[in-house]
C-alpha positions in Angstrom: -19.0 -0.3 24.1 -22.0 -0.5 26.5 -23.9 2.7 26.9 -27.0 3.6 28.9 -29.1 6.6 27.9 -31.9 7.9 30.2 -34.9 10.0 29.1 -38.2 11.2 30.4 -37.2 13.5 33.2 -38.6 17.0 33.7 -40.7 19.2 35.8 -43.9 17.8 37.5 -46.3 19.0 40.1 -46.6 17.3 43.5 -48.9 14.3 43.2 -48.1 13.9 39.6 -46.6 11.1 37.6 -43.6 10.6 35.3 -42.2 7.7 33.4 -38.4 7.4 32.9 -36.8 5.2 30.2 -33.3 3.9 29.8 -32.0 2.2 26.7 -28.9 -0.1 26.8 -26.8 -0.2 23.7 -23.7 -2.2 22.8 -24.8 -5.5 24.5 -27.8 -7.7 25.1 -29.7 -6.4 28.1 -30.9 -9.9 29.0 -27.4 -10.5 30.6 -27.9 -7.6 33.0 -29.6 -6.7 36.2 -30.9 -3.2 35.5 -32.1 -0.6 37.8 -32.6 3.0 38.8 -30.7 5.1 41.4 -31.1 8.8 42.3 -29.0 11.5 43.7 -30.2 14.9 45.1 -27.8 17.8 45.7 -25.7 17.3 48.8 -26.9 13.7 49.2 -25.4 10.3 48.4 -26.7 8.3 45.5 -29.4 5.9 46.6 -31.2 2.9 45.3 -34.6 3.4 43.7 -35.3 -0.1 42.2 -33.6 -3.0 40.4 -34.9 -5.6 38.0 -32.9 -8.9 37.5 -33.0 -10.9 34.3 -34.9 -13.6 36.2 -37.7 -11.1 36.9 -37.0 -10.3 40.5 -37.5 -6.7 41.6 -36.1 -4.8 44.5 -37.4 -1.4 45.8 -36.1 1.1 48.2 -38.4 1.3 51.2 -39.4 4.9 50.6 -40.3 4.3 46.9 -42.1 1.0 47.2 -45.7 1.3 46.4 -45.3 4.5 44.4 -42.7 3.5 41.9 -42.7 0.6 39.5 -39.8 -0.8 37.6 -40.3 -2.7 34.4 -38.2 -3.8 31.5 -38.5 -4.8 27.8 -35.5 -7.0 26.9 -36.5 -7.0 23.2 -36.0 -3.2 23.2 -33.1 -3.3 25.7 -35.1 -0.8 27.8 -35.9 -0.4 31.5 -38.6 1.9 32.7 -39.4 3.6 36.0 -43.1 4.6 36.5 -43.2 7.2 39.3 -46.6 8.1 40.9 -47.6 10.4 43.7 -44.4 12.4 43.4 -43.3 14.7 46.2 -40.7 17.5 46.3 -38.5 15.0 48.2 -38.3 12.9 45.0 -36.4 15.7 43.2 -33.1 14.4 42.1 -31.0 13.3 39.1 -32.1 9.7 38.3 -29.5 7.4 36.9 -29.9 4.1 35.0 -27.6 1.3 36.1 -26.7 -2.1 34.5 -24.7 -4.9 36.1 -23.6 -7.9 34.1 -24.9 -11.0 35.8 -21.8 -13.1 35.0 -18.8 -10.7 35.0 -20.3 -8.0 37.3 -19.4 -5.2 35.0 -21.2 -2.0 36.1 -22.4 0.7 33.8 -24.1 4.0 34.5 -26.1 6.4 32.4 -25.6 10.1 32.4 -28.7 10.8 34.5 -32.0 12.7 33.9 -33.2 15.5 36.1 -36.6 15.1 37.8 -38.0 18.1 39.6 -41.2 18.0 41.6 -42.4 21.5 42.4 -45.5 23.6 42.3 
């Protein structure tokens, strides 16, 4: 069974940086578009960034330029490098994988990111 496990969340000061990791198990990540979404309390889940198997990336407008998505298919891992963090970035960050042929969708359990002084 496909599983996604996020890690790397925590407390960081405004202006700081954090790198999140997500490991896919139970399948070959090369068959998936992988990405990151986030959800703050009282708000809908929103796109952060996606990375297709062909190497195309897509960023939410508010995150582009500060966040960078990357992936290592050999390790079945997708990363999210977050820089210049603000309190508005506080949310639970979820890893996502979509099969490029069958469109199966999988979600991780989420990792909390808190930006505060």
